[in-house]
Structures are given as C-alpha cells and as structure tokens.
N, C-alpha and C positions, 0 to 999 in steps of 0.2 A: 287508141292511147293518146290522150290529149294532154293540150300542159298549156296552162294560162302564167305567165308572171310576168312583172315589169321591174326595174331598177333604175330609180330616178335619182340623181343628186341636182339639188337643186335649193332655192332660199324661199322661205315663207312669207307671203305676201303679205300678212298681217297677222296679229294674234291668234292660238288656238280657239277654238269654242268647244265649252264640254258641257259634255249634257249626261243625264242619266234616264237611262228607260225608268217604266213604271216597276219595275223587280230592281231599280237601284244597282243597274250593270251601267258605269261610265263608258261614255262614249265621245271619243275628243275627234273633233274635224279640223283641217286646215288647209291652205293652199298653198300650194310649191309651182313655184315656176323654174321653168329650163330656158336657157337663151343657146339657141346656136346659131355662130357667126359665120356667115359665108363670104366667099370671094365671088367676084362677079365674071369670072373666067378670063377675066383680063391679067394677064402677071401682074404682080405687085400691086393692085387697084383692090380696096376692100370693100365687099358688095355688103349685102341687108342680114339683120340679126333678125330671127323667125323666136318669138317667144310660145313658146305653150304652157298654157297653168293647166295643174290639175287638183282635183279634189281628193282629200286624201283621208281614211278614215281610222283609227283604232279604236279596239274597245278592251275592256278590262283594265287588266295592271299597266299595259304598254299604253293606254289613253291616258289612264295617272301621270305615266312617265312625262309623254309627250309635255300635256298639260302643263307641268311644273317646270319643265326644263328648255321650252321650246318658245320664242317670242318670233316678233315678224323682223323679219332681216336675217335669220339663224339659217345656216347651211345645214340642211340634214341630207342623210341617204335613207332612201325610204324602198323595202321591198314589198311587192306583194300580187293581188292579183286585180287586173283592170277590168271595168267593164263602162258602156256608153251609159248616158241619160238624154233623153231628147225630150225639149217640151217645146211649148209653143210662149212666146213672149207676149208684152201688151199687147203689139202690132200684127199678133199673129204670125209671126216670121220664127218658124222651127229653129231652136237652140240645140245644141250639141255641147255636153261637157264629160272629160273624163275623169272618173272614178278610180280610183285604187283602195280596197279593203286592203292597210296595212299587214305585216307579218313580221317584217324584220324593221327596227328604226336603230339609224346611226346617227351622232350630231356629230357633224365635222368639227366644226370648231366651237370656241370658246367665248361665248359673248358675254359671262357673267361678270361679277363684280370682280375688281381684281386682275380681269384678264390678262391680254398681253399672251402671243403666242398660239398654236394652233393646240387642239387635242381631240379626241374622237374616242366616244361612250358610246358602247354596243347593246341595245337591249332588242336580242333575238330571242329565238328560242331556248337558246343556250342560256342567257342571262336569266331567264326566268324559271325560276323556281318551283309555281304552282304547276300543278298537273293539266293535263288537256290544252287545246289550243287557248292561244291567249288574245288572238287576233278577230273572232268573230262568234256570236251563237253557235250553238251546236245546232247540227239539224233537226235533231228531237226537240229541241227546246224551249219554252213556251213563249219565247219571242218573235215576233213577227214587225214586218216591217210599221205598223203602225202604232209600235211599242219605241220606235224613233221617234225624237222632238221635233225634225227637222225635217 
C-alpha cells in the first residue's frame, strides 16, 4: 500500500490561471507560497525564513470555484497529491517545481468586497454534488497531457 497526500496552507502568489481542455474541461492553476520562520539556535534570536512555492492545479467544478473566488494574496488550504517536475532553463540548469493536483480547497480568509473578519469556505468532496472525482480526469478518460493547454 502507498499513499501520497499533501496539505498546504499558504498564500496565492498571483491570480489563478483558468484554461479549458479541447473537451472543454476547466483546469485552474495557481501558485501557493508557504513560509517557515526559523530560529538560528541562539535563545531569543530570530533566524531566517524559508519560502516554498507549490504549483496547484484543480479540475472541473473546483477549478471554476478557485478561479471565481481566489486572487493574489488570498490565503488557502489545499489538499492534494504531490509530484515534482524537472526541466532545464535557458542556461541549461536543471530546475525543479513542486506540483500539486488538488482534491480539497478551503478559503481561509475573506478578501471580498465588504470583507472584514475571516471565514472559511470549504469545497471538498463532501461539498461537491457532482458524482465521481472532480480533481482530474479519470484514468480511462479521453484526456491526456497534450490536452492541457499549459
């Protein structure tokens, strides 16, 4: 048995990017940053910060919700499956990114008009009424990686 699940609580680095596959399936991607503050080992002294960026992708109804309600600076809770992607940049240096296929989405803060205070909205499996997984194409689906426009 194996298991791949990640939980991220962080802030959007830019507005979501909404796209559609050739079969008109919505796909929404955005970057989330988490920051860990460390002490340097000496009592009472602050150390550095480490920021980690994640590329998060939601499919179908959750993609539409993410696109509608999220914006740069918004705090979110995301659950999903983690993978890594490697590529070479223009200088030939290997780069790595952390990719998350989202399965659960919770809006932690309220940045809408007339905001004030905070609230949490959940759009996980229990909040979705559509049958079947809403986070990515089915294994037997006609979709493949070439259908994703990014």
